[in-house]
C-alpha positions in Angstrom: -24.6 -26.9 12.6 -21.3 -25.0 11.9 -19.2 -26.1 9.0 -15.8 -25.8 10.6 -13.8 -26.7 7.6 -15.4 -23.8 5.6 -14.7 -21.5 8.6 -11.0 -22.4 8.5 -10.8 -22.0 4.7 -12.3 -18.5 5.0 -9.9 -17.7 7.9 -6.8 -18.8 5.9 -8.0 -17.1 2.8 -8.5 -13.8 4.7 -5.1 -14.0 6.3 -3.4 -14.8 3.0 -5.3 -12.1 1.2 -4.5 -9.4 3.8 -0.8 -10.5 3.9 -0.6 -10.2 0.0 -2.2 -6.8 0.0 0.0 -5.4 2.8 3.1 -7.0 1.4 2.5 -5.5 -2.1 1.8 -2.1 -0.7 4.9 -2.0 1.5 7.1 -3.3 -1.4 5.6 -0.6 -3.6 6.4 2.1 -1.1 10.0 0.7 -0.7 10.5 0.7 -4.5 9.0 4.1 -4.8 11.5 5.4 -2.2 14.4 3.6 -3.9 13.4 5.2 -7.2 14.0 8.6 -5.6 10.3 9.6 -5.5 9.7 9.4 -1.7 6.0 10.2 -1.0 5.8 13.3 1.2 2.3 14.1 2.7 1.4 17.7 3.1 0.5 18.8 6.6 -3.2 18.7 7.5 -5.2 20.1 10.4 -7.7 17.8 12.1 -9.9 18.8 14.9 -9.2 15.7 17.0 -5.7 14.9 15.8 -3.1 13.8 18.3 -0.2 15.1 16.3 -0.3 17.8 13.7 2.7 18.2 11.3 3.7 21.8 10.9 4.6 23.2 7.5 8.2 23.6 8.7 8.4 19.8 9.5 6.9 19.0 6.1 9.5 21.2 4.5 12.3 19.4 6.4 10.9 16.1 5.4 10.7 17.1 1.7 14.3 18.4 1.9 15.5 15.1 3.5 13.7 13.1 0.7 15.3 15.3 -2.0 18.8 14.8 -0.4 18.3 11.0 -0.2 17.2 11.0 -3.8 20.4 12.8 -4.9 22.6 10.4 -2.9 21.1 7.3 -4.4 23.8 5.0 -6.0 21.4 3.7 -8.6 21.6 4.5 -12.3 18.7 6.3 -14.0 17.7 3.0 -15.6 17.6 1.2 -12.2 15.5 4.1 -10.7 13.1 3.9 -13.6 12.8 0.2 -13.2 12.1 0.6 -9.4 9.5 3.2 -10.2 7.8 0.8 -12.7 8.0 -2.0 -10.1 6.4 0.2 -7.4 3.4 1.0 -9.7 3.2 -2.7 -10.6 2.9 -3.6 -6.9 0.2 -0.9 -6.4 -1.8 -2.2 -9.4 -1.5 -5.8 -8.3 -2.5 -4.9 -4.7 -5.6 -3.1 -6.2 -6.5 -5.9 -8.4 -6.3 -8.4 -5.5 -8.6 -6.2 -3.5 -11.1 -6.0 -6.4 -10.8 -9.8 -6.9 -11.7 -10.2 -3.2 -14.7 -8.0 -3.5 -15.7 -9.9 -6.7 -15.6 -13.1 -4.6 -17.6 -11.7 -1.7 -20.4 -9.9 -3.6 -22.0 -12.9 -5.3 -21.9 -14.8 -2.0 -23.9 -12.0 -0.4 -26.8 -12.4 -3.0 -27.3 -16.0 -1.5 -28.0 -14.6 1.9 -30.1 -11.6 0.9 -32.5 -13.5 -1.4 
């Protein structure tokens, strides 16, 4: 017999949890960009990669990020606040992932034993 109510509860909890984590991460990236600290990823070579970023493209992206940071209309205090908010979003997202793991792991012991 399948407990459909429990199934729906787990489905809704998973959708809400995933939405919270993704929203916190995207808000954190947005605040990090607003603060003038745009994350630029160094180029990497992968054997099966579809697209490989050349060092020239990475340098252009870094230059654009630096130019955007200089053009920001925010004061230094606002930039600092955005940077702190970005890290707060990252920490809250990490905590929510750890909380989800904390909820799942004890439940696994019931099925293993």
